[in-house]
Structures are given as structure tokens and as C-alpha cells.
C-alpha positions as CSV (number, residue, x, y, z in Angstrom):
1,M,-69.5,-67.3,-68.0
2,R,-69.1,-68.7,-71.5
3,G,-65.5,-69.6,-71.7
4,D,-65.8,-70.8,-75.2
5,L,-66.5,-67.2,-76.4
6,L,-63.2,-66.0,-74.8
7,S,-61.2,-68.6,-76.7
8,D,-62.9,-68.2,-80.1
9,P,-61.1,-65.9,-82.6
10,V,-62.3,-62.3,-83.0
11,E,-62.8,-61.5,-86.7
12,G,-60.3,-58.9,-88.0
13,L,-58.3,-58.8,-84.7
14,D,-55.1,-60.4,-86.0
15,E,-55.2,-58.2,-89.1
16,A,-55.6,-55.0,-87.2
17,L,-52.8,-55.9,-84.8
18,A,-50.5,-56.9,-87.7
19,V,-50.9,-53.4,-89.2
20,V,-50.1,-51.8,-85.9
21,D,-47.1,-54.1,-85.3
22,A,-45.7,-53.2,-88.8
23,F,-46.0,-49.4,-88.2
24,D,-44.4,-49.8,-84.8
25,E,-41.5,-51.6,-86.3
26,A,-41.1,-48.7,-88.7
27,L,-40.6,-46.5,-85.8
28,V,-37.8,-48.5,-84.5
29,A,-35.4,-47.3,-87.3
30,G,-37.1,-44.0,-87.7
31,L,-38.9,-42.2,-90.6
32,L,-36.3,-39.7,-91.5
33,R,-35.0,-42.0,-94.4
34,P,-37.6,-44.7,-94.6
35,G,-36.7,-48.0,-96.4
36,P,-39.1,-50.0,-98.5
37,A,-40.3,-52.1,-95.5
38,Q,-41.1,-48.9,-93.5
39,A,-42.9,-47.3,-96.5
40,A,-45.0,-50.4,-96.9
41,A,-45.9,-50.4,-93.2
42,V,-47.0,-46.7,-93.3
43,A,-49.0,-47.3,-96.5
44,G,-50.6,-50.3,-94.7
45,L,-51.7,-48.1,-91.9
46,A,-53.3,-45.8,-94.4
47,D,-55.1,-48.7,-96.1
48,A,-56.5,-49.9,-92.8
49,V,-58.4,-46.6,-92.2
50,A,-59.4,-46.1,-95.8
51,G,-63.0,-46.4,-95.1
52,T,-63.1,-43.9,-92.2
53,P,-63.1,-40.1,-91.8
54,L,-59.4,-40.3,-91.3
55,A,-58.7,-41.6,-94.8
56,A,-57.7,-38.6,-96.7
57,R,-55.4,-37.1,-94.0
58,V,-53.7,-40.4,-93.2
59,A,-53.2,-41.1,-96.9
60,E,-51.5,-37.8,-97.4
61,A,-49.5,-38.3,-94.2
62,A,-48.4,-41.8,-95.4
63,G,-47.2,-40.5,-98.7
64,R,-45.2,-37.7,-97.1
65,A,-43.8,-40.1,-94.5
66,S,-42.8,-42.6,-97.1
67,A,-40.8,-39.9,-98.8
68,G,-39.2,-38.8,-95.6
69,A,-40.8,-35.5,-95.6
70,A,-43.5,-35.8,-93.0
71,G,-44.3,-32.7,-90.9
72,E,-46.0,-32.4,-87.6
73,D,-49.5,-32.7,-88.9
74,H,-48.6,-35.8,-90.8
75,F,-47.2,-37.5,-87.7
76,V,-50.3,-36.5,-85.8
77,A,-52.5,-38.1,-88.5
78,L,-50.4,-41.3,-88.3
79,A,-50.7,-41.4,-84.5
80,A,-54.4,-40.9,-84.9
81,A,-54.8,-43.8,-87.3
82,R,-52.8,-46.0,-85.0
83,C,-54.9,-45.0,-82.0
84,A,-58.1,-45.7,-84.1
85,L,-57.0,-49.2,-85.0
86,L,-56.1,-50.1,-81.4
87,G,-59.5,-48.5,-80.4
88,S,-61.3,-50.9,-82.8
89,V,-59.4,-53.8,-81.2
90,H,-60.5,-52.6,-77.8
91,D,-64.1,-52.3,-78.8
92,A,-64.2,-55.8,-80.4
93,L,-62.7,-57.4,-77.3
94,T,-65.0,-55.6,-74.9
95,R,-68.0,-56.7,-77.0
96,R,-66.8,-60.3,-76.8
97,I,-66.5,-59.9,-73.0
98,D,-70.0,-58.6,-72.8
99,E,-71.3,-61.6,-74.7
100,A,-69.3,-64.1,-72.7
101,V,-70.7,-62.7,-69.3
102,G,-74.1,-61.9,-70.6
103,R,-73.8,-58.2,-69.5
104,P,-75.5,-55.2,-71.1
105,A,-73.4,-53.3,-73.6
106,A,-71.7,-50.1,-72.5
107,E,-73.9,-47.0,-72.1
108,D,-74.6,-45.2,-75.4
109,G,-74.3,-41.5,-75.7
110,S,-71.9,-38.8,-76.6
111,E,-71.0,-37.6,-73.2
112,G,-67.8,-39.6,-73.0
113,S,-66.8,-39.0,-76.6
114,G,-64.2,-36.4,-76.1
115,P,-63.4,-32.8,-74.9
116,T,-66.2,-30.5,-74.0
117,S,-65.1,-27.8,-76.3
118,A,-62.7,-27.1,-79.2
119,V,-61.1,-23.9,-77.5
120,A,-57.4,-23.7,-77.6
121,D,-55.5,-25.1,-74.6
122,P,-53.6,-22.8,-72.4
123,G,-49.8,-23.2,-73.1
124,A,-50.3,-23.7,-76.8
125,N,-46.6,-22.9,-77.4
126,L,-45.4,-25.5,-74.9
127,L,-47.8,-28.1,-76.5
128,A,-46.2,-27.2,-79.9
129,A,-42.7,-27.6,-78.4
130,A,-43.7,-31.0,-77.0
131,R,-45.1,-32.0,-80.5
132,S,-41.9,-30.9,-82.2
133,W,-39.8,-33.1,-79.9
134,L,-42.0,-36.1,-80.4
135,C,-41.8,-35.7,-84.1
136,D,-38.0,-35.5,-83.9
137,L,-38.2,-38.9,-82.0
138,A,-40.2,-40.4,-84.8
139,R,-37.7,-39.2,-87.4
140,G,-34.7,-40.6,-85.5
141,G,-36.4,-43.8,-84.4
142,W,-35.8,-45.7,-81.2
143,R,-32.4,-47.0,-82.6
144,G,-31.5,-43.3,-83.1
145,I,-32.1,-41.9,-79.7
146,D,-29.1,-40.4,-77.8
147,H,-28.9,-38.3,-74.7
148,E,-28.9,-34.9,-76.7
149,L,-32.2,-35.9,-78.5
150,V,-33.9,-37.1,-75.3
151,A,-32.7,-34.1,-73.3
152,G,-34.8,-31.9,-75.6
153,A,-37.9,-32.8,-73.5
154,G,-36.3,-31.4,-70.3
155,P,-37.1,-27.7,-70.8
156,V,-40.5,-28.4,-72.1
157,V,-41.5,-30.7,-69.2
158,S,-40.2,-28.1,-66.7
159,A,-42.2,-25.4,-68.2
160,M,-45.3,-27.5,-68.3
161,L,-45.3,-28.9,-64.8
162,P,-46.2,-25.8,-62.9
163,D,-49.4,-25.4,-64.9
164,P,-52.2,-27.7,-63.6
165,G,-53.8,-27.7,-67.0
166,L,-50.7,-29.2,-68.6
167,R,-49.4,-31.4,-65.7
168,R,-51.1,-34.6,-67.0
169,R,-49.3,-34.3,-70.3
170,A,-46.1,-33.2,-68.6
171,T,-46.0,-36.2,-66.5
172,L,-46.5,-38.5,-69.5
173,L,-43.6,-36.7,-71.3
174,D,-41.3,-36.9,-68.3
175,G,-41.9,-40.5,-67.7
176,F,-41.4,-41.3,-71.4
177,A,-38.2,-39.3,-71.6
178,A,-36.9,-41.0,-68.5
179,E,-37.4,-44.4,-70.0
180,L,-35.7,-43.3,-73.3
181,A,-32.8,-41.7,-71.3
182,A,-32.2,-45.0,-69.4
183,S,-32.0,-46.8,-72.7
184,C,-29.5,-44.5,-74.5
185,P,-27.9,-44.9,-76.9
186,G,-30.6,-46.7,-78.8
187,A,-28.1,-48.2,-81.3
188,T,-26.7,-50.5,-78.6
189,L,-30.0,-51.8,-77.3
190,E,-30.4,-55.5,-77.3
191,R,-34.2,-55.3,-77.1
192,V,-36.5,-52.4,-78.0
193,P,-39.9,-52.3,-76.2
194,V,-41.5,-51.7,-79.5
195,R,-45.2,-51.7,-78.6
196,R,-44.8,-49.8,-75.3
197,W,-42.8,-46.9,-76.8
198,A,-45.1,-46.6,-79.8
199,D,-48.0,-46.5,-77.3
200,L,-46.4,-43.7,-75.3
201,W,-45.3,-41.8,-78.4
202,S,-48.7,-41.9,-80.1
203,R,-50.6,-41.0,-76.9
204,A,-48.3,-38.1,-76.0
205,L,-48.5,-36.8,-79.6
206,L,-52.2,-36.8,-79.6
207,L,-52.5,-35.1,-76.2
208,T,-50.4,-32.3,-77.7
209,V,-53.3,-31.4,-80.0
210,P,-55.2,-28.4,-78.4
211,G,-58.4,-29.5,-76.8
212,S,-57.5,-33.2,-76.6
213,A,-57.1,-33.2,-72.9
214,G,-60.1,-30.9,-72.2
215,A,-62.1,-31.3,-69.1
216,R,-64.5,-34.2,-69.2
217,P,-68.1,-33.6,-68.1
218,V,-69.1,-34.8,-64.7
219,A,-72.4,-35.3,-63.0
220,P,-73.4,-35.8,-59.3
221,V,-74.8,-39.1,-58.3
222,T,-76.6,-40.2,-55.2
223,G,-77.1,-43.8,-54.1
224,R,-75.3,-46.9,-52.7
225,L,-71.8,-47.9,-53.6
226,L,-71.1,-51.7,-53.4
227,P,-67.3,-52.5,-53.5
228,L,-66.2,-55.5,-55.5
229,G,-62.5,-55.3,-55.0
230,V,-59.3,-53.3,-55.1
231,D,-56.6,-53.3,-57.8
232,V,-53.2,-52.1,-56.5
233,Q,-50.7,-50.7,-58.9
234,E,-47.2,-50.1,-57.4
235,H,-44.2,-48.3,-58.8
236,A,-40.9,-47.6,-57.1
237,T,-42.0,-44.0,-56.4
238,A,-45.8,-44.1,-56.5
239,V,-48.7,-46.3,-55.6
240,Q,-52.4,-46.3,-56.7
241,A,-55.4,-48.2,-55.4
242,Q,-58.4,-48.3,-57.7
243,V,-61.7,-49.6,-56.1
244,H,-64.0,-51.4,-58.5
245,A,-67.6,-51.2,-57.5
246,V,-71.3,-51.3,-58.4
247,F,-73.3,-48.1,-57.9
248,E,-77.0,-48.4,-57.2
249,P,-78.7,-45.1,-57.9
250,A,-81.1,-43.8,-55.2
251,D,-83.7,-43.1,-57.9
252,G,-84.0,-46.8,-58.8
253,G,-82.1,-46.5,-62.0
254,A,-80.1,-49.3,-63.4
255,P,-76.9,-50.3,-61.5
256,R,-73.6,-49.3,-63.2
257,L,-70.0,-50.2,-62.9
258,V,-67.8,-47.4,-61.4
259,R,-64.3,-46.9,-60.2
260,A,-62.7,-44.8,-57.5
261,G,-59.0,-44.3,-57.4
262,V,-56.5,-42.8,-55.0
263,S,-52.7,-42.4,-55.6
264,A,-49.8,-41.1,-53.5
265,P,-46.0,-40.7,-54.0
266,K,-44.0,-43.1,-52.0
267,P,-40.4,-44.0,-51.1
268,D,-39.1,-47.2,-52.5
269,T,-38.6,-48.7,-49.0
270,V,-42.4,-48.7,-48.3
271,V,-43.8,-51.9,-49.8
272,G,-46.5,-54.5,-49.0
273,A,-49.1,-53.6,-46.4
274,G,-47.2,-50.4,-45.6
275,L,-48.7,-48.9,-48.8
276,W,-52.0,-48.5,-47.2
277,Q,-50.6,-46.0,-44.7
278,L,-50.0,-43.7,-47.6
279,L,-53.4,-44.1,-49.2
280,R,-55.7,-44.6,-46.3
281,P,-55.8,-41.0,-45.1
282,R,-56.7,-39.8,-48.7
283,M,-59.9,-41.9,-49.2
284,S,-62.4,-43.2,-46.5
285,L,-63.7,-45.8,-49.1
286,L,-60.6,-48.0,-48.3
287,G,-61.9,-48.4,-44.8
288,A,-65.3,-49.5,-46.0
289,V,-63.6,-52.0,-48.3
290,S,-61.6,-53.4,-45.5
291,E,-64.7,-53.8,-43.3
292,G,-66.9,-55.2,-46.0
293,R,-69.4,-52.3,-46.0
294,S,-71.2,-50.3,-48.6
295,M,-71.1,-46.6,-48.7
296,E,-73.9,-44.0,-49.2
297,L,-73.0,-41.2,-51.7
298,D,-74.6,-37.9,-51.8
299,A,-74.0,-36.0,-55.0
300,M,-70.7,-37.5,-55.6
301,P,-69.2,-36.3,-58.9
302,V,-68.7,-39.0,-61.6
303,T,-67.2,-38.7,-65.0
304,A,-68.9,-40.1,-68.2
305,E,-66.3,-42.8,-68.1
306,G,-67.5,-44.1,-64.7
307,D,-64.7,-42.6,-62.5
308,L,-65.9,-41.2,-59.2
309,I,-64.1,-38.0,-58.3
310,W,-63.9,-39.0,-54.6
311,D,-64.9,-36.5,-51.9
312,D,-65.0,-37.9,-48.3
313,E,-67.5,-35.2,-47.5
314,R,-70.0,-36.7,-49.8
315,A,-69.8,-40.3,-48.6
316,R,-70.7,-42.1,-45.3
317,P,-70.4,-45.7,-44.4
318,G,-73.5,-47.9,-45.1
319,E,-74.6,-51.4,-44.2
320,P,-72.4,-54.5,-44.5
321,A,-72.0,-55.6,-48.2
322,D,-70.3,-58.8,-49.2
323,A,-68.4,-58.5,-52.5
324,F,-69.5,-62.0,-53.5
325,A,-73.1,-61.4,-52.8
326,T,-72.9,-58.1,-54.7
327,A,-71.2,-59.9,-57.7
328,R,-73.8,-62.7,-57.7
329,V,-76.8,-60.4,-57.5
330,M,-75.9,-57.3,-59.5
331,L,-72.8,-57.8,-61.5
332,S,-74.4,-59.4,-64.6
333,T,-76.9,-56.5,-64.9
334,A,-74.6,-53.6,-64.2
335,T,-73.8,-51.5,-67.2
336,A,-70.4,-50.2,-68.0
337,A,-69.7,-46.6,-69.0
338,R,-68.4,-45.7,-72.4
339,V,-64.6,-45.4,-72.8
340,A,-63.1,-42.0,-74.0
341,P,-61.6,-42.2,-77.4
342,L,-57.9,-41.8,-76.3
343,D,-58.4,-44.5,-73.6
344,R,-59.7,-47.1,-76.0
345,H,-56.7,-49.5,-76.0
346,P,-56.5,-53.2,-75.3
347,V,-54.1,-52.8,-72.4
348,R,-56.7,-50.7,-70.5
349,I,-59.4,-53.4,-70.6
350,A,-60.2,-54.4,-66.9
351,V,-63.9,-55.8,-66.6
352,P,-65.1,-57.0,-63.4
353,V,-66.5,-60.6,-63.6
354,L,-67.6,-63.4,-61.3
355,L,-66.4,-67.0,-61.9
356,E,-67.8,-70.0,-60.0
357,G,-67.7,-73.7,-60.4
358,Y,-64.2,-73.8,-62.1
359,T,-61.3,-76.2,-61.4
360,P,-57.9,-74.5,-60.7
361,R,-54.8,-76.4,-62.2
362,S,-51.5,-75.8,-63.5
363,E,-50.9,-75.7,-67.2
364,E,-47.6,-75.0,-68.8
365,H,-46.1,-73.7,-65.6
366,R,-49.0,-71.3,-65.0
367,L,-52.3,-71.3,-63.1
368,V,-55.5,-71.7,-65.2
369,F,-59.1,-72.1,-64.3
370,D,-60.9,-74.9,-66.2
371,L,-64.4,-73.7,-67.1
372,A,-66.2,-76.8,-68.3
373,G,-63.3,-77.7,-70.5
374,Q,-62.3,-74.1,-71.5
375,L,-59.1,-72.8,-69.9
376,L,-58.8,-69.2,-68.7
377,A,-55.3,-68.1,-67.7
378,V,-54.9,-66.4,-64.2
379,D,-52.5,-63.6,-64.0
380,A,-51.2,-64.4,-60.5
381,D,-48.3,-61.9,-60.8
382,R,-50.9,-59.1,-60.4
383,V,-51.9,-60.4,-56.9
384,P,-50.5,-57.6,-54.6
385,A,-48.4,-58.2,-51.6
386,A,-50.5,-55.6,-49.8
387,G,-53.2,-58.0,-48.6
388,P,-53.9,-61.6,-47.6
389,L,-54.8,-62.7,-51.1
390,T,-52.0,-65.0,-52.4
391,P,-51.4,-67.2,-55.5
392,E,-51.8,-70.2,-53.2
393,A,-55.3,-68.9,-52.0
394,V,-56.3,-68.4,-55.7
395,A,-55.2,-71.9,-56.6
396,A,-57.4,-73.4,-53.8
397,S,-60.4,-71.4,-54.6
398,H,-63.8,-72.3,-56.1
399,A,-65.2,-68.8,-56.7
400,C,-63.4,-65.6,-57.8
401,V,-64.2,-61.9,-58.3
402,G,-61.6,-60.5,-60.6
403,L,-60.8,-58.3,-63.6
404,L,-60.9,-59.8,-67.1
405,R,-57.9,-58.4,-69.1
406,W,-56.4,-59.0,-72.4
407,D,-52.6,-59.3,-73.1
408,A,-50.3,-61.0,-75.6
409,G,-53.2,-62.4,-77.6
410,E,-55.3,-64.0,-74.9
411,F,-57.7,-63.1,-72.1
412,L,-56.4,-63.2,-68.5
413,L,-58.1,-63.0,-65.1
414,Q,-56.7,-60.8,-62.4
415,P,-58.1,-62.0,-59.0
416,L,-59.5,-59.4,-56.7
417,A,-61.1,-61.7,-54.2
418,V,-61.5,-65.5,-53.9
419,E,-63.7,-67.9,-52.0
420,A,-62.5,-71.3,-50.8
421,T,-63.8,-74.1,-48.6
422,V,-62.0,-74.6,-45.3
423,R,-63.3,-77.1,-42.9
424,K,-66.6,-77.2,-44.7
425,K,-67.0,-73.4,-44.5
426,A,-66.7,-70.8,-47.2
427,V,-63.7,-68.5,-46.5
428,A,-63.0,-65.3,-48.5
429,A,-59.7,-63.7,-49.1
430,H,-59.6,-60.1,-50.5
431,A,-56.7,-58.1,-52.0
432,G,-58.0,-55.0,-50.3
433,A,-58.8,-56.7,-46.9
434,W,-55.9,-54.7,-45.2
435,A,-56.8,-51.3,-46.8
436,G,-58.4,-49.9,-43.7
437,G,-56.1,-51.6,-41.1
438,T,-55.8,-55.2,-40.0
439,T,-55.3,-57.5,-37.0
440,D,-53.7,-60.2,-39.2
441,K,-50.3,-61.0,-37.8
442,A,-48.5,-60.8,-41.2
443,G,-50.3,-57.5,-42.0
444,V,-49.5,-56.0,-38.6
445,R,-45.8,-56.9,-39.1
446,A,-45.7,-55.3,-42.5
447,E,-47.5,-52.2,-41.3
448,K,-45.0,-51.8,-38.4
449,A,-42.0,-52.1,-40.8
450,A,-43.5,-49.5,-43.0
451,T,-44.2,-47.2,-40.1
452,D,-40.6,-47.4,-39.0
453,A,-39.3,-46.8,-42.5
454,V,-41.6,-43.7,-43.0
455,A,-40.6,-42.4,-39.5
456,V,-36.9,-42.5,-40.4
457,L,-37.4,-40.9,-43.8
458,R,-39.5,-38.1,-42.2
459,E,-36.7,-37.5,-39.6
460,R,-34.1,-37.4,-42.3
461,A,-36.2,-35.0,-44.4
462,G,-36.8,-32.8,-41.4
463,R,-33.1,-32.7,-40.7
464,L,-32.3,-31.6,-44.3
465,L,-35.0,-28.9,-44.3
466,R,-33.5,-27.5,-41.0
467,K,-30.1,-27.0,-42.5
């Protein structure tokens, strides 16, 4: 990897982010009665997309918003402009990563470019109600939120949740409203999560446009799946494991990067290795990851964005496959899928890479990898407690398979697996090593504790249902 390319500035990046930051600050006070600074921020957003197909609509929206007279269509146009700017940042950063690792650019084509049709969504009235609530939020601003305003999302979410076609958007609205409710009243907030709430607001608003969340095209694929590692994302009430892998088509086509995810609700008492008990029954791939095996896929559906729609009936365990061997042989030639327009955001960048020959060391109270004089920060906080991979193991390693991310103006590496030399032998530690079960003492203790906690919760739930 060319570490110098990751540290070199990307042309236009700071300017694009500055425009987004200014618009996000305008949402803090709200756009009902915008002041000069807010009007300038909205005008700056319009100027930034002046050479694009959005130009006319965003210019009109900026003019109306600056006068405090923006309607729903105008707020949607502003959200689209913000999304487009962050999409351009995403594209510039991913191109820089491709250059740094010497990987082919993302697949070209239109299959991942958006919804399959422009037909109206079911529940158009509910989407309009959600859009109206989101526009009221923009007018009031984050400092203007109160329980009455936030509660307006409740009836809309309740009506949307029973409809499978609206559930994705309902979940986003529900989570966003819950965050806002926990922060009410906004006037007393010491610190506003400006970027996060603007991200949630703009994404939710665009998803209320009919057709924006339409079904994405899928195609069956047959071949060999070679896992690279597992990214575990944990919340108090939910957990997700996302397996990053290289897919080798049976027809001899070029290898490609794919993902397979599984998620489950959870009680907040189940943590660490106990998480695998909730996920393991839902996807056999986790067992293959734990055993260091490939999987043979037969007509497994995959989206244009590279997400496998996992079906255990279409997969069977294959031959042993070492993640580091896969990374060394195939990772640099595997192509990535295109990213859907609404998913083009810097925070979603997670590119599998292989690093070798670095020197781990501490720099300004954090771990970094020294790549021939170029420093790459390691995001050790993302190392999950659900496996044997630890920050200490990362700090003692000489090879790493990880996800290259971007946050707060710099590239970061999230380790998925590392190799270290112990007694003159190469020893690997994987974040997903306990996914299919373990004989490791620490893992066994954690699994037992989780088993006991789940058993108690099930017994209590059974008692409540019997009453």
C-alpha cells in the first residue's frame, strides 16, 4: 500500500465539506426565520451544485429558504444537494483508496444507480406525513426541538411499521425521533451532534420521496466465497455481524468484493462472545468463518451493491481457506461493486485491505502503523469484545487484514485479523474466530454467562406471557 497517497490532500475535499458544515450549522437554529449567516450557508450549498442537474431546483430552494418560505419540495432539493456533495466526497476518497492499494476501480454500469422503477410507493400518504414532520424539524432547528414537535413522528412511525415496504424508513424515523426526544428541549443542549442529525434528517427526507427506496435488482451467483473477516456492530438492543469476503465466480470471471450480513435483536445483558448465540443460528457462514473455511454458493442472490442476500439452502462448506492467504493472492485484483446514490457518504467507506511490513507504535496516545515513514491511525476502539482479537494483539502484529475507513478528516484502519510472530511461528487472531463456537477459555466463559442470561430472560418472558 502507498501510505503517502492516504496522507496527501484530496483536491476540493475541504471546500466541499466546508459547504456541508455551513449548511448543517444553519439547521441548528432552523430555517423558519433565517439570519444572514444561515442565508449565506444555504446560498453556498446552491453555488456548490451550480454546474450539476440539481442547479435550478436548488437555486430556487435556496432563495425560498433564505426568505423563510421554503416548502417541502424545497427542503427535499436542499437535502439532495447536501447528499450529492457528500457523495462526491465519498467518490473522491474511494478513488484515492483504489490508487493507494492498486485495486481496480468499482464496477461500472447502471444497475446500482437507483430504484428499479419510478412507480409510486405504497403508503404515499404516510410518506407525505413523514416528510411534513421532517420539514417542521428543519424550520424549528435542533435548538427548537421540544417534546411536542418530536412526538409528531409517533403516529407516522406506528402506521408505517406494519407495512414491510415502509419498515426500513419507519425504523430510521423511529431511531431519529428517539434521539431527538432524549435531547429535548434543544434550547438547553450543551452540545448538538450537528453532522449526525443533519445526516439522519437529509437521508430520512430523501427516503420519503416515492420510489427512493425501491427494490434493488439482484442476480444469482455461483462460485466460491472466501471470507476475509467479520465486522461486529453492537447496540444496546441489536447486534449485526457483517462478513467481508472475496467471491470467485465459477465461470472464471474476475473476483469481486462482497458482503454478507446478519442481525438480531438482543437484550442489553448479552455482550461479548454471547452475541454469537443470537447470530449463529441465522447464518451458517459464521461457522465457516470460525473454522477458516470457504463456502460454495449455488445461485445465491446478490445485489448490485455487492450484498449477498444470504440463504443457507444455497451454501455449503468448502475447503479450508486462510484469510491472509486470500488477501495476499486475490484482494488486490478483486473489484468492488458500485455504491447506490443514497449510500454514497464518507462514513460508509469500509474497504478491505491487507497491510504487511509495518511497525506498530504509539503516537499521541493512539496506535498507529508506520508504513515506511507514513503513519496510518488504527481504530482500536472498533475491535469487538466478541473474539480473541485485542488491541494488544494488534499492537504486536506484523500483518493485518482490515477495513480502511475515513473519519474526522483522516483515514483509519479497523483491524479484522492480525498476524504476529510467537516463538518464531506466525500466529493469527481473528475478530470472528468465535463466531461458530470456541474452545478458548475466555470465549467459553463468556458464552456460558450469555447462556445463563438468555435463559433467565426467556423464563421471565414465559412467565409474563402465561399471566
